[in-house]
C-alpha atoms as an extended CHARMM CRD file, in Angstrom:
* protein
*
       218  EXT
         1         1  MET       CA             -0.0180000000       -0.0070000000       -0.0470000000  PROA      1               0.0000000000
         2         2  SER       CA              1.3940000000        3.2710000000       -0.9640000000  PROA      2               0.0000000000
         3         3  SER       CA              2.0710000000        6.1330000000        1.5920000000  PROA      3               0.0000000000
         4         4  GLY       CA              0.1230000000        9.1400000000        1.2780000000  PROA      4               0.0000000000
         5         5  ASN       CA              3.0360000000       11.2730000000        1.9450000000  PROA      5               0.0000000000
         6         6  ALA       CA              5.1690000000       10.0910000000       -1.1330000000  PROA      6               0.0000000000
         7         7  ALA       CA              6.8890000000       12.8750000000       -3.0050000000  PROA      7               0.0000000000
         8         8  PRO       CA              5.2620000000       13.6470000000       -6.2460000000  PROA      8               0.0000000000
         9         9  ALA       CA              7.1940000000       12.4610000000       -9.3480000000  PROA      9               0.0000000000
        10        10  PRO       CA              9.4110000000       15.2570000000      -11.0710000000  PROA      10              0.0000000000
        11        11  ALA       CA              7.3950000000       17.0710000000      -13.8260000000  PROA      11              0.0000000000
        12        12  ARG       CA              8.5750000000       15.9190000000      -17.2650000000  PROA      12              0.0000000000
        13        13  MET       CA             10.4210000000       18.4880000000      -19.2340000000  PROA      13              0.0000000000
        14        14  PRO       CA              8.4820000000       19.7410000000      -22.2600000000  PROA      14              0.0000000000
        15        15  ALA       CA              9.9110000000       18.7650000000      -25.5540000000  PROA      15              0.0000000000
        16        16  ALA       CA             10.1660000000       22.4810000000      -26.5500000000  PROA      16              0.0000000000
        17        17  GLN       CA             12.2860000000       23.2870000000      -23.5050000000  PROA      17              0.0000000000
        18        18  ARG       CA             14.6360000000       20.4330000000      -24.2650000000  PROA      18              0.0000000000
        19        19  ARG       CA             14.9880000000       21.6070000000      -27.7710000000  PROA      19              0.0000000000
        20        20  ALA       CA             15.7950000000       25.0950000000      -26.7080000000  PROA      20              0.0000000000
        21        21  MET       CA             18.4530000000       23.6730000000      -24.4010000000  PROA      21              0.0000000000
        22        22  ILE       CA             19.9960000000       21.5130000000      -27.2720000000  PROA      22              0.0000000000
        23        23  LEU       CA             20.0190000000       24.5390000000      -29.5240000000  PROA      23              0.0000000000
        24        24  GLU       CA             21.6410000000       26.7290000000      -27.0810000000  PROA      24              0.0000000000
        25        25  ALA       CA             24.3170000000       24.2100000000      -26.0630000000  PROA      25              0.0000000000
        26        26  ALA       CA             24.9410000000       23.4850000000      -29.8800000000  PROA      26              0.0000000000
        27        27  ARG       CA             25.3990000000       27.1140000000      -30.6980000000  PROA      27              0.0000000000
        28        28  GLY       CA             28.0350000000       27.4820000000      -28.0490000000  PROA      28              0.0000000000
        29        29  LEU       CA             30.0420000000       24.3620000000      -29.0970000000  PROA      29              0.0000000000
        30        30  PHE       CA             29.6810000000       24.7810000000      -32.7960000000  PROA      30              0.0000000000
        31        31  GLY       CA             30.6300000000       28.3930000000      -32.2540000000  PROA      31              0.0000000000
        32        32  SER       CA             33.8710000000       27.4560000000      -30.3700000000  PROA      32              0.0000000000
        33        33  GLN       CA             34.7610000000       24.2840000000      -31.9840000000  PROA      33              0.0000000000
        34        34  GLY       CA             33.4060000000       24.2710000000      -35.5030000000  PROA      34              0.0000000000
        35        35  TYR       CA             31.1390000000       21.7780000000      -37.2330000000  PROA      35              0.0000000000
        36        36  ASN       CA             33.6950000000       19.0340000000      -37.6060000000  PROA      36              0.0000000000
        37        37  GLY       CA             35.1600000000       19.4610000000      -34.2100000000  PROA      37              0.0000000000
        38        38  THR       CA             31.9320000000       19.0280000000      -32.2860000000  PROA      38              0.0000000000
        39        39  THR       CA             30.0410000000       15.8160000000      -31.6510000000  PROA      39              0.0000000000
        40        40  THR       CA             26.3790000000       15.2050000000      -30.7930000000  PROA      40              0.0000000000
        41        41  ASP       CA             27.7990000000       13.2880000000      -27.6330000000  PROA      41              0.0000000000
        42        42  GLN       CA             29.3910000000       16.7850000000      -26.6150000000  PROA      42              0.0000000000
        43        43  ILE       CA             26.2250000000       18.7560000000      -27.2600000000  PROA      43              0.0000000000
        44        44  ALA       CA             24.1420000000       16.2350000000      -25.3270000000  PROA      44              0.0000000000
        45        45  ALA       CA             26.3510000000       16.4960000000      -22.4040000000  PROA      45              0.0000000000
        46        46  ALA       CA             26.5220000000       20.1300000000      -22.4520000000  PROA      46              0.0000000000
        47        47  ALA       CA             22.5060000000       20.3460000000      -22.5820000000  PROA      47              0.0000000000
        48        48  GLY       CA             22.1140000000       17.7120000000      -19.9060000000  PROA      48              0.0000000000
        49        49  ILE       CA             20.2510000000       15.4860000000      -22.2640000000  PROA      49              0.0000000000
        50        50  SER       CA             20.9640000000       12.1100000000      -23.6920000000  PROA      50              0.0000000000
        51        51  GLN       CA             22.6120000000       11.6920000000      -26.9590000000  PROA      51              0.0000000000
        52        52  PRO       CA             20.0970000000        9.3590000000      -28.5850000000  PROA      52              0.0000000000
        53        53  TYR       CA             17.4000000000       11.9250000000      -27.6320000000  PROA      53              0.0000000000
        54        54  VAL       CA             19.4700000000       14.6600000000      -29.4820000000  PROA      54              0.0000000000
        55        55  VAL       CA             19.6460000000       12.4460000000      -32.5280000000  PROA      55              0.0000000000
        56        56  ARG       CA             15.9580000000       11.3700000000      -32.3610000000  PROA      56              0.0000000000
        57        57  MET       CA             14.8670000000       15.1380000000      -32.2890000000  PROA      57              0.0000000000
        58        58  PHE       CA             17.2410000000       16.4740000000      -35.0440000000  PROA      58              0.0000000000
        59        59  GLY       CA             18.1270000000       13.3990000000      -37.0570000000  PROA      59              0.0000000000
        60        60  SER       CA             21.7720000000       14.2740000000      -37.6000000000  PROA      60              0.0000000000
        61        61  LYS       CA             24.5600000000       16.6280000000      -36.5230000000  PROA      61              0.0000000000
        62        62  GLU       CA             24.4070000000       18.2930000000      -40.0850000000  PROA      62              0.0000000000
        63        63  ALA       CA             20.6840000000       18.8230000000      -39.5290000000  PROA      63              0.0000000000
        64        64  LEU       CA             21.2000000000       20.2150000000      -35.8580000000  PROA      64              0.0000000000
        65        65  PHE       CA             23.9810000000       22.6770000000      -37.1790000000  PROA      65              0.0000000000
        66        66  LEU       CA             21.5630000000       23.9510000000      -39.9130000000  PROA      66              0.0000000000
        67        67  GLU       CA             18.8540000000       24.5090000000      -37.5880000000  PROA      67              0.0000000000
        68        68  VAL       CA             21.2900000000       26.2470000000      -34.9610000000  PROA      68              0.0000000000
        69        69  PHE       CA             22.5270000000       28.4220000000      -37.9720000000  PROA      69              0.0000000000
        70        70  HSD       CA             19.1220000000       29.4630000000      -39.1630000000  PROA      70              0.0000000000
        71        71  ASP       CA             17.9510000000       30.2470000000      -35.5780000000  PROA      71              0.0000000000
        72        72  THR       CA             21.1290000000       32.2810000000      -34.9180000000  PROA      72              0.0000000000
        73        73  LEU       CA             20.6730000000       34.2960000000      -38.3510000000  PROA      73              0.0000000000
        74        74  GLN       CA             16.8870000000       34.9470000000      -37.3120000000  PROA      74              0.0000000000
        75        75  THR       CA             18.0820000000       36.0980000000      -33.9660000000  PROA      75              0.0000000000
        76        76  LEU       CA             20.4870000000       38.5120000000      -35.4670000000  PROA      76              0.0000000000
        77        77  ILE       CA             17.9240000000       40.0050000000      -38.0780000000  PROA      77              0.0000000000
        78        78  ASP       CA             15.1570000000       40.2230000000      -35.5560000000  PROA      78              0.0000000000
        79        79  ALA       CA             17.5250000000       42.2440000000      -33.3860000000  PROA      79              0.0000000000
        80        80  TRP       CA             18.4610000000       44.5690000000      -36.0190000000  PROA      80              0.0000000000
        81        81  ARG       CA             14.5130000000       44.8500000000      -37.0840000000  PROA      81              0.0000000000
        82        82  GLU       CA             13.7380000000       45.9400000000      -33.4240000000  PROA      82              0.0000000000
        83        83  THR       CA             16.7470000000       48.4730000000      -33.4510000000  PROA      83              0.0000000000
        84        84  LEU       CA             15.5220000000       50.0310000000      -36.6550000000  PROA      84              0.0000000000
        85        85  ALA       CA             11.9130000000       50.2240000000      -35.2290000000  PROA      85              0.0000000000
        86        86  THR       CA             13.1800000000       52.4320000000      -32.2350000000  PROA      86              0.0000000000
        87        87  LEU       CA             15.8960000000       54.4240000000      -34.2870000000  PROA      87              0.0000000000
        88        88  GLY       CA             16.4600000000       57.7410000000      -32.6860000000  PROA      88              0.0000000000
        89        89  PRO       CA             16.4990000000       61.0100000000      -34.6490000000  PROA      89              0.0000000000
        90        90  ASP       CA             20.2460000000       61.3360000000      -34.4850000000  PROA      90              0.0000000000
        91        91  GLN       CA             21.0650000000       57.7160000000      -35.2170000000  PROA      91              0.0000000000
        92        92  THR       CA             21.8870000000       56.4670000000      -38.6680000000  PROA      92              0.0000000000
        93        93  PRO       CA             20.6960000000       52.8570000000      -39.3780000000  PROA      93              0.0000000000
        94        94  ALA       CA             24.3410000000       51.6270000000      -40.0610000000  PROA      94              0.0000000000
        95        95  HSD       CA             25.5360000000       52.9790000000      -36.7200000000  PROA      95              0.0000000000
        96        96  ALA       CA             22.3910000000       51.6970000000      -34.6430000000  PROA      96              0.0000000000
        97        97  ILE       CA             22.6250000000       48.2290000000      -36.1600000000  PROA      97              0.0000000000
        98        98  GLY       CA             26.4140000000       48.0870000000      -35.6540000000  PROA      98              0.0000000000
        99        99  GLU       CA             26.1380000000       49.0240000000      -32.1560000000  PROA      99              0.0000000000
       100       100  GLN       CA             23.4270000000       46.2030000000      -31.8170000000  PROA      100             0.0000000000
       101       101  PHE       CA             25.8310000000       43.7220000000      -33.3830000000  PROA      101             0.0000000000
       102       102  VAL       CA             28.3590000000       44.5170000000      -30.7190000000  PROA      102             0.0000000000
       103       103  ASP       CA             25.7840000000       44.1020000000      -28.0930000000  PROA      103             0.0000000000
       104       104  LEU       CA             24.8730000000       40.7090000000      -29.1240000000  PROA      104             0.0000000000
       105       105  ALA       CA             28.0830000000       39.3850000000      -27.8210000000  PROA      105             0.0000000000
       106       106  ALA       CA             26.0310000000       38.7960000000      -24.8370000000  PROA      106             0.0000000000
       107       107  GLU       CA             24.2740000000       35.9040000000      -26.8620000000  PROA      107             0.0000000000
       108       108  ARG       CA             26.8700000000       33.2090000000      -26.2230000000  PROA      108             0.0000000000
       109       109  GLY       CA             28.1760000000       31.8070000000      -29.5220000000  PROA      109             0.0000000000
       110       110  LEU       CA             26.1690000000       33.9940000000      -31.8940000000  PROA      110             0.0000000000
       111       111  HSD       CA             28.9690000000       35.7520000000      -33.7350000000  PROA      111             0.0000000000
       112       112  THR       CA             31.2620000000       32.5240000000      -33.6270000000  PROA      112             0.0000000000
       113       113  LEU       CA             28.4130000000       30.2490000000      -34.9490000000  PROA      113             0.0000000000
       114       114  LEU       CA             27.6260000000       32.5160000000      -37.8460000000  PROA      114             0.0000000000
       115       115  LEU       CA             31.3890000000       32.7120000000      -38.7320000000  PROA      115             0.0000000000
       116       116  GLN       CA             31.6900000000       28.8620000000      -38.5620000000  PROA      116             0.0000000000
       117       117  GLY       CA             28.7700000000       28.5630000000      -40.9290000000  PROA      117             0.0000000000
       118       118  PHE       CA             30.3670000000       30.9930000000      -43.4900000000  PROA      118             0.0000000000
       119       119  VAL       CA             33.7110000000       29.2090000000      -43.4690000000  PROA      119             0.0000000000
       120       120  SER       CA             32.0340000000       25.7420000000      -43.9240000000  PROA      120             0.0000000000
       121       121  GLY       CA             31.5230000000       26.2200000000      -47.7370000000  PROA      121             0.0000000000
       122       122  ALA       CA             33.0560000000       22.8770000000      -48.2690000000  PROA      122             0.0000000000
       123       123  GLU       CA             30.1280000000       21.1800000000      -46.6330000000  PROA      123             0.0000000000
       124       124  PRO       CA             27.4510000000       21.1040000000      -49.4500000000  PROA      124             0.0000000000
       125       125  ALA       CA             24.3530000000       21.6390000000      -47.4260000000  PROA      125             0.0000000000
       126       126  ILE       CA             25.9910000000       24.2310000000      -44.7860000000  PROA      126             0.0000000000
       127       127  GLY       CA             27.7760000000       25.9390000000      -47.5840000000  PROA      127             0.0000000000
       128       128  ALA       CA             24.4150000000       26.3930000000      -49.4980000000  PROA      128             0.0000000000
       129       129  ALA       CA             22.8250000000       27.7020000000      -46.2780000000  PROA      129             0.0000000000
       130       130  ALA       CA             25.5770000000       30.0920000000      -45.5700000000  PROA      130             0.0000000000
       131       131  ARG       CA             25.4340000000       31.6520000000      -49.0030000000  PROA      131             0.0000000000
       132       132  ASP       CA             21.8300000000       32.2350000000      -48.6760000000  PROA      132             0.0000000000
       133       133  GLY       CA             22.2570000000       33.6100000000      -45.1050000000  PROA      133             0.0000000000
       134       134  PHE       CA             25.0270000000       35.8980000000      -46.1770000000  PROA      134             0.0000000000
       135       135  LEU       CA             22.5980000000       37.1790000000      -48.9960000000  PROA      135             0.0000000000
       136       136  GLU       CA             19.7670000000       37.6670000000      -46.4680000000  PROA      136             0.0000000000
       137       137  ILE       CA             22.0200000000       39.7930000000      -44.3870000000  PROA      137             0.0000000000
       138       138  TYR       CA             23.0860000000       41.9030000000      -47.5640000000  PROA      138             0.0000000000
       139       139  ARG       CA             19.2000000000       42.3390000000      -48.5200000000  PROA      139             0.0000000000
       140       140  PHE       CA             18.4800000000       43.3180000000      -45.0930000000  PROA      140             0.0000000000
       141       141  LEU       CA             21.1700000000       45.9770000000      -45.0670000000  PROA      141             0.0000000000
       142       142  ARG       CA             20.1420000000       47.2550000000      -48.5100000000  PROA      142             0.0000000000
       143       143  ASP       CA             16.5970000000       47.0990000000      -48.4200000000  PROA      143             0.0000000000
       144       144  GLU       CA             15.4770000000       47.5010000000      -44.7740000000  PROA      144             0.0000000000
       145       145  ALA       CA             18.3100000000       49.4740000000      -43.3990000000  PROA      145             0.0000000000
       146       146  GLY       CA             18.8180000000       51.4050000000      -46.4770000000  PROA      146             0.0000000000
       147       147  ILE       CA             22.6580000000       51.2170000000      -46.3980000000  PROA      147             0.0000000000
       148       148  ALA       CA             24.2640000000       51.9820000000      -49.9430000000  PROA      148             0.0000000000
       149       149  ASP       CA             26.3330000000       49.2670000000      -51.4700000000  PROA      149             0.0000000000
       150       150  ASP       CA             29.5410000000       51.3720000000      -51.2730000000  PROA      150             0.0000000000
       151       151  GLU       CA             29.0670000000       51.1960000000      -47.4310000000  PROA      151             0.0000000000
       152       152  VAL       CA             28.0060000000       47.6030000000      -47.1960000000  PROA      152             0.0000000000
       153       153  GLN       CA             31.2990000000       46.2560000000      -47.7160000000  PROA      153             0.0000000000
       154       154  GLY       CA             32.8230000000       48.1050000000      -44.7230000000  PROA      154             0.0000000000
       155       155  PHE       CA             29.8990000000       47.1610000000      -42.5740000000  PROA      155             0.0000000000
       156       156  LEU       CA             30.1980000000       43.4070000000      -43.3000000000  PROA      156             0.0000000000
       157       157  GLY       CA             34.0600000000       43.6900000000      -43.1990000000  PROA      157             0.0000000000
       158       158  SER       CA             33.8180000000       45.0640000000      -39.6000000000  PROA      158             0.0000000000
       159       159  GLY       CA             31.2860000000       42.4440000000      -38.6090000000  PROA      159             0.0000000000
       160       160  MET       CA             33.7030000000       39.6640000000      -39.6320000000  PROA      160             0.0000000000
       161       161  ILE       CA             36.6190000000       41.1430000000      -37.9980000000  PROA      161             0.0000000000
       162       162  PHE       CA             34.4230000000       41.4290000000      -34.7950000000  PROA      162             0.0000000000
       163       163  ALA       CA             33.5190000000       37.6450000000      -35.1510000000  PROA      163             0.0000000000
       164       164  ILE       CA             37.2360000000       36.6270000000      -35.8670000000  PROA      164             0.0000000000
       165       165  MET       CA             38.3730000000       38.5910000000      -32.7010000000  PROA      165             0.0000000000
       166       166  LEU       CA             35.9340000000       36.5390000000      -30.6100000000  PROA      166             0.0000000000
       167       167  ALA       CA             36.5420000000       33.1330000000      -32.4940000000  PROA      167             0.0000000000
       168       168  ILE       CA             40.3710000000       33.2800000000      -31.6430000000  PROA      168             0.0000000000
       169       169  ASP       CA             39.7350000000       34.5290000000      -28.2000000000  PROA      169             0.0000000000
       170       170  MET       CA             41.7910000000       37.7620000000      -28.5490000000  PROA      170             0.0000000000
       171       171  PRO       CA             40.2610000000       39.2850000000      -25.5690000000  PROA      171             0.0000000000
       172       172  ALA       CA             42.2130000000       36.6570000000      -23.5700000000  PROA      172             0.0000000000
       173       173  ARG       CA             45.4380000000       38.5210000000      -24.5800000000  PROA      173             0.0000000000
       174       174  PHE       CA             44.0820000000       42.0920000000      -23.7030000000  PROA      174             0.0000000000
       175       175  ASP       CA             46.1600000000       42.2090000000      -20.4120000000  PROA      175             0.0000000000
       176       176  GLN       CA             49.1410000000       40.3730000000      -21.7770000000  PROA      176             0.0000000000
       177       177  ASP       CA             49.9080000000       42.2880000000      -25.0240000000  PROA      177             0.0000000000
       178       178  PRO       CA             49.6980000000       45.8250000000      -25.6830000000  PROA      178             0.0000000000
       179       179  ASP       CA             49.2230000000       45.2110000000      -29.3880000000  PROA      179             0.0000000000
       180       180  ALA       CA             46.3600000000       42.8710000000      -28.6360000000  PROA      180             0.0000000000
       181       181  ALA       CA             44.8050000000       45.6430000000      -26.4800000000  PROA      181             0.0000000000
       182       182  ALA       CA             45.3250000000       48.2400000000      -29.2480000000  PROA      182             0.0000000000
       183       183  LEU       CA             43.6450000000       45.9770000000      -31.9540000000  PROA      183             0.0000000000
       184       184  LEU       CA             40.7060000000       45.0670000000      -29.6820000000  PROA      184             0.0000000000
       185       185  ARG       CA             40.0190000000       48.9840000000      -28.8500000000  PROA      185             0.0000000000
       186       186  ALA       CA             40.2330000000       49.4870000000      -32.5680000000  PROA      186             0.0000000000
       187       187  THR       CA             37.8510000000       46.7440000000      -33.3570000000  PROA      187             0.0000000000
       188       188  PHE       CA             35.2950000000       47.3700000000      -30.7010000000  PROA      188             0.0000000000
       189       189  GLY       CA             35.6020000000       51.2810000000      -30.0890000000  PROA      189             0.0000000000
       190       190  ALA       CA             34.0190000000       52.6070000000      -27.1120000000  PROA      190             0.0000000000
       191       191  LYS       CA             32.3620000000       49.1850000000      -26.2870000000  PROA      191             0.0000000000
       192       192  CYS       CA             35.6530000000       47.4390000000      -25.9160000000  PROA      192             0.0000000000
       193       193  GLY       CA             35.0910000000       47.3270000000      -22.2550000000  PROA      193             0.0000000000
       194       194  GLN       CA             31.6920000000       45.9830000000      -22.4590000000  PROA      194             0.0000000000
       195       195  VAL       CA             32.9330000000       43.1080000000      -24.8140000000  PROA      195             0.0000000000
       196       196  LEU       CA             35.6920000000       42.0980000000      -22.6200000000  PROA      196             0.0000000000
       197       197  ASP       CA             33.3760000000       41.8890000000      -19.4860000000  PROA      197             0.0000000000
       198       198  LEU       CA             30.9430000000       39.8660000000      -21.5570000000  PROA      198             0.0000000000
       199       199  VAL       CA             33.5110000000       37.3630000000      -22.7600000000  PROA      199             0.0000000000
       200       200  ARG       CA             35.2830000000       37.2240000000      -19.2110000000  PROA      200             0.0000000000
       201       201  GLY       CA             31.8640000000       36.3960000000      -17.7610000000  PROA      201             0.0000000000
       202       202  GLN       CA             31.2910000000       33.7150000000      -20.3810000000  PROA      202             0.0000000000
       203       203  ARG       CA             34.5650000000       32.0690000000      -19.9230000000  PROA      203             0.0000000000
       204       204  ASP       CA             34.0040000000       31.9720000000      -16.0550000000  PROA      204             0.0000000000
       205       205  ALA       CA             30.5670000000       30.4300000000      -16.5390000000  PROA      205             0.0000000000
       206       206  ALA       CA             32.0000000000       27.7420000000      -18.8240000000  PROA      206             0.0000000000
       207       207  VAL       CA             34.8940000000       26.8890000000      -16.2100000000  PROA      207             0.0000000000
       208       208  ARG       CA             32.2110000000       26.6840000000      -13.6150000000  PROA      208             0.0000000000
       209       209  GLY       CA             30.0070000000       24.5070000000      -15.6210000000  PROA      209             0.0000000000
       210       210  GLN       CA             33.1290000000       22.1570000000      -16.6040000000  PROA      210             0.0000000000
       211       211  ARG       CA             33.7290000000       21.9110000000      -12.7190000000  PROA      211             0.0000000000
       212       212  ASP       CA             30.1400000000       21.1920000000      -11.9120000000  PROA      212             0.0000000000
       213       213  ALA       CA             30.1130000000       18.5490000000      -14.6830000000  PROA      213             0.0000000000
       214       214  ALA       CA             33.3370000000       16.8240000000      -13.3640000000  PROA      214             0.0000000000
       215       215  SER       CA             32.0740000000       16.7920000000       -9.6660000000  PROA      215             0.0000000000
       216       216  VAL       CA             28.7940000000       15.2840000000      -10.8610000000  PROA      216             0.0000000000
       217       217  GLY       CA             30.8190000000       12.3590000000      -12.6930000000  PROA      217             0.0000000000
       218       218  SER       CA             33.1970000000       11.8180000000       -9.9590000000  PROA      218             0.0000000000
């Protein structure tokens, strides 16, 4: 006979919540390790979900990467649209969405995930998605932000340099190498301190997560 004081069974996590956790973990790992350097086992461990569940939900690592890429690209475009909708009278579209692009460093893996997609042209499906995505960004800049073609190259170039600085973790050299500090200030301008704080916070959180995972497994 069961006791009336038995603890209730833990609530089952909704599939949508699990999906979001997998996408977040995948974005961080794909962004830092690349497509070929990341496994579904690593993503499952980072999300706290079994590897078979990840495969059942997405089908393959490639399908998961493509979903993360499209989701990340949409996050960027949506953020830019919100910025344009609240554009101040003294702001230009290029400057406002450029500032927003820097602020999105708070979204762990966003810039580096997009960069990983753009440099994976040798993978047929990913290369096709990356080309379509880059054209979507260009059309947004031209058609919605109203940035002239002769300015788009500079905007995109600055964005790629920004992503590269994060991908190679140049902020880790800020306090060690004056040239690295100068390069980071030139890249991020007045928001250099903000970016450094965000990156350091994310690095500390990652270290804590690794320690917690190790303690659970020990």
